[in-house]
C-alpha positions as CSV (number, residue, x, y, z in Angstrom):
1,M,-26.1,-73.7,9.9
2,I,-27.2,-71.9,13.2
3,Y,-30.9,-71.5,13.5
4,L,-32.6,-68.8,15.6
5,S,-35.8,-68.7,17.2
6,K,-38.0,-66.0,16.2
7,A,-37.5,-64.4,19.7
8,E,-33.9,-64.4,19.1
9,I,-34.1,-63.0,15.7
10,L,-36.6,-60.5,17.0
11,S,-34.0,-59.4,20.0
12,R,-31.1,-59.0,17.4
13,I,-33.3,-56.7,15.1
14,L,-34.3,-54.7,18.1
15,T,-30.5,-54.3,19.0
16,A,-29.4,-53.5,15.7
17,E,-32.4,-51.0,15.5
18,A,-31.4,-49.5,18.7
19,E,-27.5,-49.4,17.8
20,A,-28.7,-47.7,14.5
21,E,-30.6,-45.2,16.1
22,S,-27.8,-44.4,18.6
23,T,-25.3,-43.9,15.7
24,L,-27.8,-41.8,13.8
25,K,-28.2,-39.8,17.1
26,K,-24.4,-39.3,17.6
27,A,-23.7,-38.8,13.9
28,T,-26.4,-35.9,14.0
29,E,-25.0,-34.4,17.3
30,K,-21.6,-34.4,15.8
31,A,-22.9,-32.8,12.3
32,Q,-24.3,-29.9,14.5
33,N,-21.3,-29.3,16.4
34,I,-19.3,-29.2,13.3
35,L,-21.9,-26.7,11.8
36,S,-21.6,-24.7,14.7
37,N,-17.7,-24.5,14.8
38,A,-17.7,-23.5,11.3
39,R,-20.3,-20.8,11.9
40,S,-18.1,-19.6,14.7
41,Q,-15.2,-19.8,12.7
42,A,-16.5,-17.9,9.8
43,A,-17.8,-15.5,12.1
44,E,-14.4,-14.7,13.5
45,I,-12.8,-14.8,10.0
46,I,-15.5,-12.1,8.9
47,A,-15.0,-10.1,11.8
48,E,-11.0,-10.1,11.5
49,A,-11.6,-9.3,7.8
50,R,-13.7,-6.3,8.3
51,S,-11.1,-4.9,11.1
52,S,-8.4,-5.4,8.8
53,G,-9.9,-3.6,6.0
54,Q,-10.8,-0.7,8.2
55,E,-7.4,-0.6,9.5
56,S,-6.0,-0.8,6.0
57,A,-8.4,1.9,4.6
58,R,-7.6,4.0,7.7
59,T,-3.9,4.0,6.8
60,I,-4.5,4.6,2.9
61,V,-6.9,8.0,4.2
62,E,-4.0,8.9,6.7
63,A,-1.4,8.7,4.2
64,A,-3.4,10.7,1.4
65,K,-4.4,13.3,3.9
66,S,-0.8,13.7,4.8
67,K,0.2,13.8,1.1
68,A,-2.6,16.4,0.5
69,G,-1.3,18.7,3.7
70,E,2.4,18.5,2.0
71,E,1.2,19.3,-1.5
72,A,-0.9,22.3,0.1
73,D,1.8,23.9,2.0
74,A,4.0,23.6,-0.9
75,V,1.5,25.6,-2.9
76,S,0.9,28.1,-0.1
77,A,4.5,28.6,0.3
78,D,4.9,29.3,-3.4
79,G,1.8,31.4,-3.7
80,D,3.3,33.5,-0.7
81,E,6.6,33.9,-2.6
82,K,4.8,35.0,-5.7
83,I,2.6,37.3,-3.7
84,I,5.9,38.8,-2.2
85,A,7.4,39.2,-5.7
86,I,4.3,41.1,-6.9
87,K,4.4,43.5,-3.9
88,N,8.1,44.2,-4.3
89,N,7.9,44.6,-8.0
90,S,5.0,46.9,-7.4
91,D,6.6,48.9,-5.0
92,S,9.4,49.6,-7.2
93,R,7.1,50.6,-10.0
94,R,4.7,52.7,-8.1
95,P,6.4,56.1,-8.6
96,D,6.5,55.3,-12.5
97,A,2.6,54.4,-12.4
98,V,1.9,57.7,-10.4
99,D,3.5,59.6,-13.1
100,V,1.8,58.1,-16.0
101,V,-1.5,58.7,-14.3
102,L,-0.8,62.5,-13.4
103,A,0.6,62.9,-17.0
104,S,-3.0,61.5,-18.4
105,F,-4.5,63.9,-16.5
106,M,-2.4,66.9,-17.0
107,D,-2.9,66.0,-21.1
108,E,-6.6,66.5,-20.9
């Protein structure tokens, strides 16, 4: 068995404490770096998700506007056709309507 003097024991204890303190300091720095990198990556992921979501929403809105425009054009064209048909129909019946109105005045 090896016997150490009190001075050697104290020296080894101080050395071990210094090594432990150094290890703890390195571990703390490493943990802070990991945390900082994780926060940075999380911020990048959030920014990418927002950008992607906004682009997706913009695409959906543009598609909806385009479809609504096409439907409005179709409804407008249909309405224009009906207006023309009504006008043409009324033009052909105008003389008969005038005769009916005049006949009703004459009967009175």
